[in-house]
N, C-alpha and C positions, 0 to 999 in steps of 0.2 A: 504494500500500500504506500502510495506517495504521501508526502507531507500535506499536499493540497487535498488529497482524498480524505486523510484523517481529519483535517480541519473542517471539511464539508460534512462529515458524519455527525448527524444530530446526537445530542446527549440529553439526558434527563437529570436535571439537578434534583437533589433531595428537597422535598417540599418544605422542610424545616430549615434549609440553608438560607443564608443571607441573600444569595443570588435569587433564589426562587421567590422569597418574600418581596424583594425589590421588583420583580417582574409582576407578581400578583397585585401589588398595591395599586398601580394605575388601572389595571383591569377591573378590580373590585370597585374603585371609585367611579369608573365608567358605568358599570352595571347598576350601582346604587343610584347614580344620577339618572340613568335611563328609566329605571323602575319608579323612582320617586319614593322609595321606601327601603329600609334596611334589608340586606341580603348577604349571603355568603356563598362561596364557591366550593363545591366538592370536586376537586381536580381529578379528571380521568387521564389527561395527558398534558405534559408540559415538555416541549422539545425545543432545544436551543442549538443553533448553529451559527457560529460567529456572532454577529451583532443582532441576529434575528431570534425571536422566540414566538412559538405558537402555543396557545393555551386552549384546551377544550375541557369544559367542566359542566357539572349539573348545577343549576341554580337552586339554592335552598334558603329557607328562612334562617334568621340567626340561631334558632333552636334546632336546626338540622332537618326540618321537614321540607318536603318538596314545595317550591314556591307556588303561591296562588296569585295569579295575575290580577285579581280583583283590586280595584282602586289603583291601577297603574294605567299608563297610556296604551298598554297592550291588552287590556281587558276584553275589548270587543273581538280582536283577532283570536285571542285564546278561546273565547266562548265559541267561535266558529271553527275551532280545531286547527287554526293556522299558526299556532305557537307551540313549540316544544318547551321543555324545561332545561334546554342546553344553552351554553354560552360559549362562543368562540372568539378569540382575539389574536391579532397579530401585533407584536410589539417590536420595537427596535431600540437597541442599547445605544446611548449617546454618552458623551462625557459627563453630562448632568444627571444621568440615570436612564431608566427604561421609560420609553414614551409609547403610548398607544398609537398605532397606525390606523387600525380599523377594527371593528368588532361586529358581531351579530348576536342579538339577544333573541333567544327562542327560535333558532332556525329550524325549518321543517325539511330542508334540503341541505346539500353540501355547499353552504354559502361561501366557504373559504376556497372553493375550487379555483377561482380565477386569481386569488391573491398572489400566488407566486409570480405569475406573469405581470399582473397589474402593478405590483410593488417591488419586484426584483428580489423577492425572498427565495431562499432555497426550497425547492419543491419537497425535499425529503422531510422537512419539519412538519408537514401537514398530514402525516399518517395518524389516524385516530383508531384506538383499539376497538 
């Protein structure tokens, strides 16, 4: 394996690590802002390659229950079955920390499929278990 290939291989930081927490912070702020109410993320996948990170998680209440979209801007769409309880985010590391590039709250399809081409992120980080 070449040095470039090793550098391009996504890795998964421990969720308790400072790096993972730094990545999760802007994603959670984005989610809470979009919902308009407290929430937490149950991370299914966090993959990092170079300056890019992709997060895929389930949205939960602060108590760990699945999120109810009632009293959120997504209530009507959720009622119509057009919202999942998933959250996906693409973040980019900068000198000042991790910044949210784009996200999808409650996708019912593979909303992140075009993100590699659209933002220049490595395609390998977008694998979801």
